[in-house]
N, C-alpha and C positions, 0 to 999 in steps of 0.2 A: 359721225361725219368726223372729217377729219378737218383740224381747226388751227392747224398748225403745218408751216411750208416745211418740207422734207426735210429740210439741211438742219433745221430746228431741231426733229426729232433727232438726226443723227447724231446733233451734238448730242442730245440729252443718252441717247444710249452709250456714246463715247464717253460719258460723263461716269455712266454706272457702270460700265467697263472698266475704267481706272479705279475706281474705290473697291472694285472687287477685286483687282491686283492687290491695292494698294492694304488691303485688310482682309487678306486669307481665302476668297470664298471662291477662289479657284484651286485648293485643295492645299494650299500651303501653309499647314496649322501654324508654322512660325511666327507670319504676317496676321492670326486668327487670335492672337493674347487680347489686343487692347479691344474691346465694345465700345459704346456710348451709346445709351440707350434711347436718347431723343433719334439723334441719324439715322439707327438703323429699326427706329420703328415707320419712319418715313422710305427708309431703303426696298424693306421689304414689299410696301405698298406700287412704288416707283418699279419694282423688277417685275411685281403681278402685270400692272400697266403693260408695260413693255411687251410681257409673253402674251399679251392680247395683241396689242398694236400688231408686233410681226410673230405672231405664232409661234415662238421659238421655247420650245420646253425648256432651254439653257439659262430662261430668264427665272422661270416656276421654280427650276433647281435651284437657284444662287437666294432665292425667297427664303425657301423650307431648309438649306444649309443655314442661312444669316438664323433663323427664327431660334432651332438646336443650339446654336453658338452665345447666341444670346442668353438661351434658359441656362447654358452649360457654364458660362461665364460670369453673367451679372446674377445668379441664380444661387449664386456659392460667394463664400468669404475670397477676396483677392489675396492673390500670393504674396502680398505684403503687409498682411494683416496677420496676427497672433493665432483669429480665432480658423479654424477648419471646418470645410464641410458645407451645408446647405445653410443658406442664414437665414430660414425656417425652421431650423435645429430638429427638421427631421432625418431620422435614419438615413442612411446612403440609400437604398435602393428604394424606400420611400420617398425620399427626396426627389432622385430621377424619375416616379411616376408622378410626381405634383411639385414640379419645378419654380412655380410661380406660388406656391401658398405662401410664403413670406414676404412675398413681394417681391421687387427686382432692385438692385444698386444702378445708381447712374452711371457711374464707369470713369468719374472724375481721378485726376490721375493722382492727388493726393489724398492720404488717408482721411477718416473722418473724423471730426473734433473730439477730442477727448472729454469727458465732464469735468475733468480739473482743468481744460484749459478756456482761457476766455474770448470771447468772440471775437474773431478779427473779421469787422464785414465783407472787405477785400477780399481775403484769404479763403473766405466761406463758400466764394463762387467756383474756389479750383477742389473743393475738397469733397469726398465723396459722401452718398446718404442715398436717402432715398427722395425724388419727386413724385407728390401724386398726380401732375399733369406730366409725367412723362409715362408715370405708368398707366396713364391713363390713351395717349399716344399709345403706348402696345397694347394694349386692349383693342383696338379699333383693327392692327394689325390682324390679332387672332383673329377676332370675324371675320375679316377678309380674307385669312386663309380657310377658315372652316367653309366660306362661300366656296370656294376656290375648289375644294378634294371633296366636302361632305365627310369632312371626318371630324365627329361629335368631338372627339379628345381637346381640342383647339379652343374649343366653347368651355368645355370644362375648366382649362387653362386659363380663359380668359375672365369667367367668374370666379373663382379664388383670388385672380390678382386681383379683382376689383374686392371680394369680400376681406383680405388682407389690407386693403386702403382705410376701412375701418378704424385700423390704428391711429391714424393722422386726424381723426376727432378724438376732443379731451376733453373735459370739463376743468375749467382755470378761474378759481374763483366766481364760482359761480355760474359761470358762462360758457356755453357749450360753445366752442373754436375748432375748426380747423387748419390743422397749421401747413404752412406752406411745403417745408424740408423735414425728412426726421430721421434719426440715425438708421443705421442700416441695419440691423434688427428691429426698427420698429419701436422702440421702448422707451425713446425720450425726443420732442424736437430737437432741431437745431437750430432752428431760426425763430422770432416769435411773429412776425410777420404771416399772413393768408392771403393766397393766392384767388383774386374776386371769382374766378371762373369756375375753382376747381368744384366746390357743392354742384354746379350746376351742369359738368360736364359726368361726375359721380352720378347724378341723375338720370339721365341721359340712359349712360349704360346699364344702368341696375334696373330702369323701364325696361329697357331692351333681355337683357340675360337673365330675368325673372318667366321671362315669356320661354325664350331658348335653353333655360338650365332649368327645368321643371323640377328636378328632382334637389335643387338645391334654392328653390321660388321663398321657402320661408325665410330663410336667412336674408335673400336679397330684397326682397319684400320688406324687411326691416329695416334695413339699410336705406332707402329708397325714400322712406321716412324723415330720417336723421338728414337726409341729404336736402330733402324738400324742406325744413324747417330751416336748413342751414341756408337756403336761397330767399327765403321769406327776406320781402324788404330789403334786399340786396343793391345797389345801385350795378350793373354789369358794365357800364359806360368807360371805357377807356382809349385813349386818345396814339398806347401805343401800337407799333404795327405790325408787333408778332402777335400782340395780344386782340386784335380786330381780326384776323385773320382768324387765331382761335375760334372767337363770337361768331364769326360768318358760318363756319365747318359746325360747329355746335347751332345754330341756326337751320342749316341743313338736315341737322342730327335730328332736330326736333319737329320739322314740317314732315320726315319719314314716319314720324311717331305719331302724328296726330292723322295722318292718313292711315295710318295703319289700325289703329284705337283710339275710336272717337271721346274717350274719356282717359286727358293725360292730365298731370297738374297744369294748374296755373303757370308756374315757373317759367314751365315748356311752350309757351304760347310763341310761334314761328314770329308771329306777325312784331311783338313789342321787341321779339329781337332783332330784327330786321331792324327795328327803329334805332335801337340802340349804337346800331353798326354803322348806321347813315351816320351819326352822331360823331361819330370816331372817324368817320371817313371824311368828313367835310372840315372837322379838324385838324386833320392830316393835309388836307390840301393846301390850308390857309399859311399852316408851317413852314413849307415850302422845304420839306426834309430833304423830299426824293430830286430836291435840284442839288444836292451836297455832290461833291466829287466821291468818286472810291476811296480816297483817304479817310472818309467821313463817315461813311456806310456799312452796314452790315450785309451783307447778300442773304442770309440765312434768314432773319430780321424779316425783309423787305419781300423775300420769296414764300415765305410763310403767307402772308398777303396776298400775293399772285394766286397761288395756288387756290387760297380760298374763292377768291374771286371768277377763276375759272371754274370751281368744280360750282361753286352756286350758277352761275349762266347754263354750266353743263348738265343741270338738274332744276331747270326751271318749271320743264312738267309737274313735279310734284307741287310745287309752290299754285300753278295754274288752276292743277284739280282740286285746291281749297279756295280760289278765287283771292289768291294772293298778288297784288300786282308787282312785278320785279321792275317795274319801268322807273324807280329812282334813283338804280343801281346802274344805267346803263351809260351815265356820262361815267363811272367809274370802274366798266368793265376795261375798256382799252388801257390801263394802268397794266394791268397784266402782263400787256406784251411788252408795255415801255419799260419794265421793268427786266423782265427777261432779255430783252435785246441789250440793256444797258448791261446786264453780266453776262451777256457771251461774250463781248466785246474783249479780245485778248488785253485791252490796255489795262483794264478796268478788274481783271482777274490777276494783275500782277503787282495788283497793291496788297500790304503789309496785312492787311485785316485778311483780305481773302485768302493771302497764304496761312496764314497762321490758323484759321478755321476751315480749314481744305476741303473737311471731309464733310462737315454740316452745312459748309455751303454750296458744294458740288452736287450734294444731293438735295440739295432743298431746292435748287436751281433744275434739277433733271425732271424732281416730283411736278415743280410747277409748270411745266413743258409737257411732260406725259398726263396731268391731270385735266390738262386740253383736249386729250382726246381720247381718255378714260376715267372720265369724273365721277364715275361709280367705282373705281377701285380705292378712292378717296374718302 
């Protein structure tokens, strides 16, 4: 059922058409050079959603081309790096066959911090490397493409990318930890902090992929156990707008897993995850953060939340089948449209922060709108 006015969907398709033009998805390789994994992950799903809504093969073709470009660009060392070839270290032909085996670069403009360089926390945001939560977003895109095409190659690529993520887990001073950011070749941590939702996202994907790719099930089962141990006792609550959105999406994935398999890890209890999401939404409401002007707001972070609310509402049936009520979220569902309408206004797209992060903002807004009509694509 269509949940958006036609003009909103038109705006979403216009945003994605412009993104495709800016980034070389229309065949201009000179513009296809720079890729950014987070933006491209949501772009793949948004193109697939638009293809489903409008029945246009051109959108699914763009999604497929984008997948190929990301693997070719972010699965290899940057041209600004002294190293060459696939970041996995595989020979050329084998690397082409297994483009995700060594993980995928973030796609930041600055080269990664070298061993001899001191940590500059501000500068680190602009440096390349690997983020586990970016890789998991890409894995979801590969899974959606596998559903779309029935091509098992995408499943293998997804499984190999998750298995590469094992290198984010290290033992430090007798404690097993999962690091938030690693070097491009996954040989060393780049920051000391951990992402609070990374083990949860890894566990969800490991549980799914060990069934989808039985040939790699032994390794995936072992990795799932490691993620489960890391989830034990972890506080998943967050007041971060994008973080709440991510946890909402994980709640949907956990509910899917629970519906398909009666025996799931305790960490994937969808009711518990939803309760943590509600606390974050209540705190966000009290903060009045969403009443600020566009000069103080980041569209892609807010649209990550609105997208998740769209998906949660659109996938209500999987919760109802498990007698899980979404009634507490009814007051928050309208927030998705409020966020979208705010960022569709030309005056708000004229802000410095919108223009500075144009691609990720535009794709995130389009993704949120499309998720209202094609929630299963996300």
